C-alpha positions as CSV (number, residue, x, y, z in Angstrom):
1,M,39.2,184.1,55.8
2,V,42.5,182.3,56.0
3,I,43.0,179.0,54.2
4,A,46.4,177.4,54.7
5,C,48.3,174.2,54.8
6,D,49.9,172.7,57.9
7,G,53.1,174.6,57.2
8,L,51.3,177.6,58.8
9,W,48.9,175.9,61.2
10,D,51.7,173.7,62.8
11,V,53.6,176.8,64.0
12,L,50.7,178.8,65.3
13,T,49.7,178.6,68.9
14,N,46.4,179.1,70.8
15,S,47.8,182.4,72.2
16,V,45.7,185.5,72.1
17,E,48.4,187.1,69.8
18,D,48.1,184.4,67.2
19,T,44.3,184.4,67.4
20,L,44.1,188.1,66.9
21,L,46.7,187.9,64.0
22,I,44.6,185.3,62.1
23,G,41.5,187.4,62.7
24,D,43.0,190.6,61.5
25,D,41.5,191.6,58.1
26,S,44.5,193.7,57.2
27,I,47.0,190.8,57.3
28,Q,48.0,189.5,53.9
29,S,49.0,186.0,52.9
30,D,52.6,186.9,52.2
31,E,52.9,188.2,55.8
32,L,51.6,185.0,57.2
33,V,54.0,183.0,55.0
34,E,56.9,185.0,56.3
35,L,55.7,184.6,59.9
36,A,55.5,180.8,59.4
37,Y,58.9,180.7,57.8
38,Q,60.5,182.6,60.7
39,R,58.9,180.3,63.2
40,W,60.1,177.2,61.4
41,K,63.6,178.6,61.7
42,Q,63.4,179.4,65.4
43,E,64.2,177.1,68.4
44,W,61.3,175.3,69.9
45,D,60.8,173.8,73.3
46,F,59.6,170.3,72.5
47,I,57.7,168.5,75.3
48,K,57.5,164.8,74.9
49,P,55.6,162.5,77.3
50,M,57.6,159.6,78.8
51,S,54.9,157.2,77.7
52,A,52.1,156.8,75.1
53,Y,49.8,158.2,77.8
54,V,50.2,161.9,78.4
55,N,51.1,162.4,82.0
56,Y,51.8,166.1,82.6
57,D,53.7,165.3,85.9
58,N,56.2,163.2,84.0
59,M,57.3,165.3,80.9
60,N,60.7,165.5,79.3
61,T,61.5,168.8,77.5
62,E,64.2,169.4,75.0
63,T,65.1,172.4,72.8
64,Q,65.3,171.7,69.1
65,K,65.7,173.6,65.9
66,F,64.4,172.2,62.6
67,T,66.9,172.0,59.8
68,R,64.2,172.2,57.2
69,C,60.7,173.7,57.2
70,D,57.5,172.3,55.9
71,D,55.9,173.7,52.8
72,I,53.9,176.9,53.5
73,S,50.7,177.8,51.6
74,V,48.4,180.6,52.6
75,C,45.4,182.3,51.0
76,T,43.5,185.2,52.5
77,W,40.2,186.6,51.4
78,I,38.2,189.6,52.6
79,G,34.8,190.2,51.1
80,E,31.2,189.4,51.1
81,I,29.3,186.4,49.8
82,S,26.3,187.2,47.7
83,P,23.2,185.2,48.3
């Protein structure tokens, strides 16, 4: 089980790799914190719609790098719940 704040969830994607990573029982919270921190420091392709309504034919893309990252809190737990 992974419990985390948006500092982790905002930099994960719906990719197979990220899904498998979160589901991996051997991953520890400090590893997820480091992953999130590295992703906050990377360049991102930001896609912004030209209007309030998302029109995928009319998108504007820019590359950006955050100067600061969000707070990152992660807790992992592996075990069983007793009835």
